N, C-alpha and C positions, 0 to 999 in steps of 0.2 A: 345171681352174682354175689360174691362176698361183699359185705359192707366195707366201705372204704372212706378214708378221709384224705383229701388231697388239696394241694394249692392250685389256684388258677388266677387269671386276671380278668376282671370285669371292666369293660369300657363303656362309659356313660358320658353324656353331656353334663358337665358339672361346673358350678360356680365355685372358684377357690374360696376357702374359708377365710384367708387373710389373717392378719395379726389380731390378737386379743386386745381389748380396750386396756390402756395402761393405767387408768384410774382405778382405785380400789372400790369394790362393789359394796358400799356402805349401806345402801338402802335395801329394803326387803324385796325389791323387785316390783313388778306390776302387781296390783292388789286384786287380781281376778278372783281369787278364791277366798276372799273375805266374805263371810256369809251372814245373813240375817235369818235367824231361826224363829218362826212364829211361836208364840207362847203355847199354842195348842198343837204343836208339831208331834208331841208324843214320842220323843226320841228314846230308844232303849238306853238304860243306864250306862252300859259300857261305851256305846256310841257317843253319848253326851260327854263322857270323860275324855274320850280320844279326840273329839273335835277340838278341844282346847289344849291338847297335850303337846308341848314343846314345838310350837310353830317357829319357823326361821325368823331371826332378827334381820338377817341379810344373807347373801349367798357367799360371804367370806368363808373360807379363804380363797374360793375360786374367783375368777375374773369374768366379766362380760365378754362374750365372743360375738363381736359385731363388725368385724372387719371385712365381711363378704359383700359382694355386689350381686348383680343379676346377669352378668355377661358369662355365659356358659361356653366351655370349650371341651372338646373330646379329652377325656381323662381316664387313665388306666388306674384301676383300684385293685389292691390286693384282696383276694377272696379265698374262702375255704369252702370246699364242697364235701358234704356227707351224702353218700349214695348207697342204696341197696337196689334190688330188682324192682321195687315198687315206687320209691320216692327219691327225689333229689333236692337237697336243701343247700342253698347258697348263702354263706354268712360273710359279713364285712367286718373283720376284726378291728380295722382302723377307724370304724364309725360306730362305736358303742356295741360291737358284736351284733349288729342288726341282722336278722334273717331277711335277706332281700327277696328270696324266692323260695317257694315250696311247690315243687312240680310233681304231680301224680302221673306216673308213666302209663299205667294201663288205660286211663281215660284221656291222657294228653292235657289235663286241666292244670292251670296255674291256680293254686288254692288261695293265694294272697293277692292283695292289690300290690302290683309291682310297678313302682314309679319308673317311667322311662328316663327320668333325669334326676340329678342330685342338685336340688335348689334349696340352700339354707334359707330359713325364715325364723323370725324371733319368737319361737314358741317354747324353747327350753327355759329352765330357770335361769340359765346364764346366756340366753340368746339363741345361738345357732342350733337348728333342728331341721330335719327333713321328713317328709311323709313317706309312708309305704312300709310293707313288711311287718316283722314282729320286733318290737323294741323292749328292752329290759329297763324299767324305770325304778331306780332306787334313790333314796335320799330324803326328799320332802315333796309335798304336794306339787305336782307338775311334772313336766318332762325332765329327765335327769340331766345334770350338768355333763354327763358323759355321752350325750347323744352324738356328738361329733368328735369323740376322743378315742384314742387307741386303747384296746384291752390286751392283756396277756392272753395268749392262746397256745394250746399244745395238744398233742395226741396223748390219750390216756386209755388204759385197758377198760373195756366195757363189761358189764355184768354177764353178757352172753358169750364172752370170749372174744368178741370182735374189738373194734376201736370206737372210742367216742372222742368228741371234741370238747375240750374244757376251755372256757373263757373265765378270766378272773381279774379283779382289780381292787384297789383301795379306794373306797368312796369317801371323799374329803369333807362333805358337808356334815356327816355324822361320824366320821373316822371309823368306818367299819369295812372289813374285807367281805367280799362276796364271790360266789362262783356260779357258773351256769354250765352244766354238763349236757351235751346233746348227743344222742345216738339213735341209730335205726336198727332195731333187731332184724335179723335175717327174715325176709319174707313179710315184714310188717308194713301195713299201710299207715302207720302212725309214727311221727317223730316224738321221741321221748326227751323230756327236758327235766333234769334234776337241778334244783336250785337250793343253795345254802347261804345264809347270812349269819356270820358269827360276830359275837361281841367279845373280843379278847381283853377288855378292860375290866376294872373292878366295879365301875359305876354302871347304873342302868342307862341304856341308850334308846332314843326314839327311832323307830324303824318304819320305813315306808316301802312298799313294793307293789307295782302294777305291771303286768305283762300286757302290752298294747298290740293288738292285731288289726292291721288295716285290711279290709276285705272289699272286693268290688261292690259297687252300688249301682243298682238299676231300678227301673220303675217297679218291678215285681219283687225286689229283694226284701226279705223279712228276717228280722233277728228274733230268735227265740231263746228263752231261758226258763228254768223251772220256778217261776214266780208269778204271783197274782198281784203284787204291789211293787212299787219302786220308789226310790227317793229321787225326786226331780230337782236338778240344779241347773238353772239357766243363768245367763249373763246379767240378769237382774240381781243376782247374788242371793237368792232366796232358796232355801232347802225345804221341800215339802213332800209329804207322802202322797202318791197318786196311784190310781188303779192301773193295772196292765191287763189287756193291751190298749184300751181306749182311755183317752184323757183329753178333756177340753174339746170334745167333738171330733176327734180324729184318732185313728189307730196308729199310735206312736211306735209300734214295732216295725213299721215301714218307714225307713229314714227319710224318704222323699215326701212324706205326708206332713212334715213340719215345715214351718217357714224359717225359723231362726235356729241357730246352733243350740244344742242342749245336751246335758248328761242325764242318763237314766240308770241309777244304781239299783239293780234288782235285789229285792229282799227275799233271798232264798231261805226257805224254812229249814230249821235245824234238822239234821239227819238226811236232808235231800242230797242226791248226788250233785256235785258241782259241775255244771257245763254251760256252754253258751255256743250258739251257732248262727251263721248267716246263710240263708238258702235262697237261691234264685227262683224264678217263676216255675222252673221245672223241678224244683225240690233238691237241687244240687248245691253243694257249697262246702265250707270248712266248719269243723266242730272242734272246740277246745274243751278239755276236761282235765280234772286234777284230783289229787288227794284232798282231804277235807281242810287241811291247814289254809289253803288258798280259797277263802270263803267267799270273797266278793266277786260279782259279775256286773258288767256295765256296758251300755251302748252309748257311744258318742255319735251324734249325727250333726252334719252341717246344715241340713235343711234345704229346702228348695227356693228360698228367698234370694234376692240379689246379692246380699252380703256373703252368704254361704257359698253360692256359685262363684263369686269373685275370689274368695279365699282359695277355693279348689283350683281355679285357673292359676292363681298366684304361685301355687306350690308345684306346678308341673307344666307340661306343654299344652298349648291350646288344642282343643279337640280330643284330649285324653279323657277317658271315663273317670267318674268320681269314685269316692270311697266313703265308707263309714268305718268306725272302729268298734270292735268287740274286745272287751278287756277283762282281766282277772287279777284280783288283788288280795292282800292279807286282811284288809278291813272291809266293812260294808261299803264305805265310800272312799274317795280319794282325798277327802278333807280331813282324814284321821291319820294319826300316827300311833303305833303300838309300842309299849315298853318292852325292851329285851334286857333281861338281867345280865349283869356281868358274868362272863364265863359261859353264857348260854348261847343257843343258836335257834334259828328258824330254818326248817328244811321241808321240802315238798317235791312232788313230781307232777309235771304237766304232760299232756299228750295232745298232739295236733294232727289231724288227718281229714280225709274226705268223708262226706256223709251224703247219702241219697235217701230221700224220704218221699212218701206219696204226696204229690203237689196239691191234690184236691184237699187232703186233710191239713197239710201244713198251712195252706192259704184259706182254709175255711173259716167260718165265723165262730166255731166252737174252739175257744182258746185252750181248754183243758184237753180236748182231743188232739189239737195241734202239738201241744207239749208232750202228750203221751206218745204220739207217733215218733217224735224225735227221740224221746227217751228209750223207746223200744228199739229203734234202729241203732242207736248208739250202743245199747247193751249187747245187741247182736254182733256189732262190729268190734267192740272193745269192752268186754265186761268190766264192771266196776271192780270186781275182785282182782282182775288182771292188773289194773292200775295200782291197786294197793300192793300187790305182789311185786310189781316192777319197782316200786318205791323201796320196799324192803330189800330187794336184791341190789339196788343201786347204792343204798346208804353206806355199806362197808367200802364201796369203791370211791366214795367221796374223798377219802384220805389218800388214795393211791397217788403216788408221785408221777408227774408227767414223764412220758417217754421221750418226746421230741418237741422242742419249741417250734411253734409255727408263726408267732407274732409276738411283739413286745409292747407292753403298755408303758405306764409311767414309772418313775422311781420313787413315788411317795410311799408306797408300801414298804420298799426296802429301807427307807429312812425311818419308818416307824419300827421296823424290826431292829434296826441299829440302836434306836433310842431305848426300846423297852425289852429287847431280847425275846420277842414273841416267837412262839412255836406254832406254826399254822400248817399242819400236814395237808398236802394236796394242793396248796396254793403258795408255792415258793416265791418270795419277793427277793430276788437275788441282788446282791450288792453290785453286780455288773450293770444293773439298770439305773443306778444312781447317775444323775447328769448335772448339767450346769445349774438348773433350778434348785437342786437340793444342796449344792456345794456350800453356799453360805451357812446353811442350817447345820450341815455336818461340822463346819468349823465352830459354830456356837456350841454344838453338842460336845466336841472334843476339847475346846479351849475355854469355853465360857464367854467368848466374845463374838458378836456378830459383825463381820467385816462391813465397812461402808461400801456402798455401791454408787456408781456414777454412770448413768442417772439412777435415781433412787428406786424406780418401780420394779423391784424384784418380786418373785413369787412369795406369797404370804403363808404363814402358819398361825392359827389363832386358837388351837386347842389348849385346854388348861395346862397341860404339861409343858408346852412350848411357851406359854405366857409366864410360867414360873421361871423358866430359863432366861427369858428376856428381862424379867424383873431383877434377876441377880447379875445381869451383864452390865459392864460399864456403860454409862450414858454416852450416846453418840447419835448422829443423824439417822442411821439405819435402825439402830436399836430402839430409839424413842418413837420413830415413825411406826415400826412394826408392833411395838408394845401398845401403842395407841389403837391399832387395828384389833389386837387381841382383846383389849379392854372394852372396846366398842362392841365387839361380838358378844362379850360376856354380859353386856348390859350396863357396864360401869362407865357411863358417858362422861361424867365429870373428870375421872382419872384419864380417860382417853384424851380429852381436851388438854389437860395439863401435859401429857406426853407429847402431843403434837406441837404444843407451844415450845417445849424444850427442843424438839427436832428443828423447829423453825429458828430458834436461837443458835442452833449448830449450823445454820446455813443450808438446810435441807431443801429449800426452794418451794416450787409450786405445789407439790403434793400435800404437805401438811396444811398449806393454806386452803387447798380444796377440801381436805377433811374438816377443817374448822368451819368452812362455809356450810358444809352439809350439817354439821352439828348445830350451827346457828339456825339453819332452816328447820331442822327437826325440833328445835326448842321454840319455834313460833316467832322467830325474830327476823322477818324478811329484810329489813333495812340493814341490819348487821350482817346477815348472810350475803346481801348484795355487795357490801364493802369487801368482804372476804373473797367473793367470786371475782370482783374486779382486780383485787391484788393478785390473786392466783393467775388470772388470765394475763395480767401484765408481766408477771414473773415467767410464765410459760412462753410468752411471745419473745421476751428478752433472751431466754435460753435458746429458742428456735433460731433467732437471728445470729446468735453466737455460733450455733452449729452450722448455719449457712456460710459463716465466715471461716469455717474450717475446724469447728469444735468437734469433739468425739460424740458418738451416739446420736448422729443427726436424725435418723429415722424415728427413734423413740422420742426425742425432744419435740419433733414436729407432731407426732401422734398425741403427745400430752397436750400440746397447744390446741389442736383441733378438738380433742375430746372435751377439754375444759371449756372451749367456746360454746360447744353444743349444750353444755349444762348451764353455763353462766348466762346466756341470753335470756332464757325463760325466767331465771332468778332476778335479773335486772328489770325485766318487764313487770314481774310481780311487785317489785318495789317502786314502780313508776318511773324508772330511769331509762326512758325510751331512747334518748339520744346516746347514752352510754352503750346501750345494746346495739344501736345502729353503728356506732364507731367500732365496736368490737368486731362486728361482722365485716365491716369495710376493711379491716386490717388483715383478713384472711386471704390466702392465695385464691385466684380465680377458680382453679381446679376444685377447691373445697366448696366454694360458694355455688358451684354448679351441681353439687350433690343434692339429692332430693330433700334430705333432712334440713339442709341449710336454705333451700328454696322455701320450705315451709316456714322456717324461722324468719326469713326475710319478709314473707307475707304478713306474719304476725307483727313484726316491727312496723311495717307500713300501715297496718290497721291501727296500731297504737299511736302512730303519728297523725292520725286523722286523714289518712290517704287510702280509703277503701278501694278506689278505682285502681290504684297502683297494686294493691294487694290482689285484686281480682285478676289483673293481667298475668300475674305469676301462675295462678290456677289455670287460666285459659290457655297459657302456653304449654302447660302439662309438665308433670314431674312424678317420679316414683321414689318412695322411701324404702330402700332395700331391706332395712331392719325394722320395719313397722311392727310394733308389738301386737300380739294377740289381744284383741279387745280394746285397742287404743282407739279413742274416738276423736282425737285432735283434728284430723282432717275434716270430718263432718262439722265439728264445732266451729272451726275457723271459717269454713265455707259459709255457714249460716250467719256467723257474726259479721262477715263481710257483706252478705246480702242485706242484712238488717240495717247496717250503716248506710248502704247505698240507697235503700228505700227511705230511710229517715231523712236523708239530704240535709244533714246538719242539725236536725231536730231530735227530740227524744225518741228512743226505741220503745214503742208501746206494744201491748199484746197483739193488737191488730197488725202491726208491722211484722211481728214475729210470725204470725200465721201466714201473712202474704209472702214472707221470705221462703217459707217451705212449699208454697204452691207455685209461686212465680219463678223461683230459683231452685228447682230440685237439685239435689246433690248428683253430679255426674257419676255414671257407673264406675269410672276409673278410680274414683275416690270412695267408693262404697265398701266399707269394711265393718260396718256396725253389726255387732253380734247380738243385739237385743232391740226390742221395739224402741222407736224414738221417744 
């Protein structure tokens, strides 16, 4: 059959994403990828440079996406299907361009882990993410902020005369456009993917890219790559070089032979063909290969321990099989960012397809023979020279203009085109995509004035060019608030504080107070931070009451109040203001207090009040935190702190009591999410 690209609808049980968090994301997010590198680690020079190159200060200008729950309902999702006589790929343009399925027709095999549900969880840099398929991660260390966001999509002429599907968008963390071109040559068993990241600016920009592939996991599944060593990164936050396949008494190329989640970044020798595969007990599975620019390869495994299994169940339906991830990136590890000069680009070609190899060799004890078997089978199925030739054939088509729009992304790229007059062949950011979020910024661009908004939490822009425009604009509540965000993102915290104080003087309300509270906390001033949080919470509560009495923007005002309370309570507890924290919770609507995150906060307040039995009752009744962060240990820490206080019975908590707490009050499985040894 001729290769085709068509629209369809995919129906899945899905939890709605809900609204974004209205508070500005001033913090750097969870610190999972902070690393400790041993002095004797022997890092290559380029790797050492890139580990410290341009880490994020925060996820500004994006917002946290944490408005989802865990109640799933049947949902129709827009999908795009690429198909030839051998493969069928299903893509979700409204969810980061995720390849949901890759079906091999001759064998009837699904080559990917295809999640039967869409359950958001807090794994992306900005929160909402879901497991399964192939995802395109750009921006900074972690899952992209575009995980659950729409991309532009269109039909484009393919190098072989057929059609290909182009996905593209403007990535806001680094202010860079990118594109992903997918096509299936006639009669091919491999999906080709051409990727290009461009830097249209004059300055050098940090770049991050990893293609993450979820693959089915079973007892006999083995991941192979052409490497004898790997960089191991566990949730103890230590990076060390380890041998492959055996490390610390187990063969770590079998994902279920580890207890805790971990990353293994394979150290591929210079000149070696870039590939990675996951094969089952019979030697069947998926292989990914690429041109040499995409140098890194990685295995992420959940492990067979209680926490890894719990996380896997959290991300899908009970009884569903698990998965591991095989990944490919621009650097050796995901802890690095690469410099991209102004006016330059990174581009490469990837290929995804089935692989069948001799199971006895693949699962034998001779690692070199196992790797060699895969390399030989891959070369027979898709020669390295063919991948290089496909890349050369695709590159001139990367600038081809789309023929027919299939999906629409955001208006942020169109805004940048309007500001800078950018010429980006192949990835048009049309003015028709500009929407309400961009409208105030268009006004600033055209008139030099940022209009005031009510309520204030409009979408932010923090790049240097926009900061310059804000600095030249007349002072006002919106201008000073957003200027503070841009200054904070640039690292100029003193100026940011002054801008927020001006916004406050203009009557901007709770959000500048929240920003000032975060600034005090970051400066190591917990008492002053608590004062600001209390002021912000009071202002937000007053605004919410006014909205309930008929004021405008009721939903946003109530969302600000709830989000502020969630951040203010821990800050008040840290400052020893237990009763103020209790009073703040008591003022929230019952529907909010019933949410898991506030049940946990209530337990922490009861513990701080010297009421461990009341805190334990909350845990015994049971609750779930829908947006529990990857690696968050608050549940376990609070549980054991309660147990220790119960055992101490008013006396001091000794080491003996701490030991007894862990043996006599083990953490229930429903709260077990720890991703490292206790």
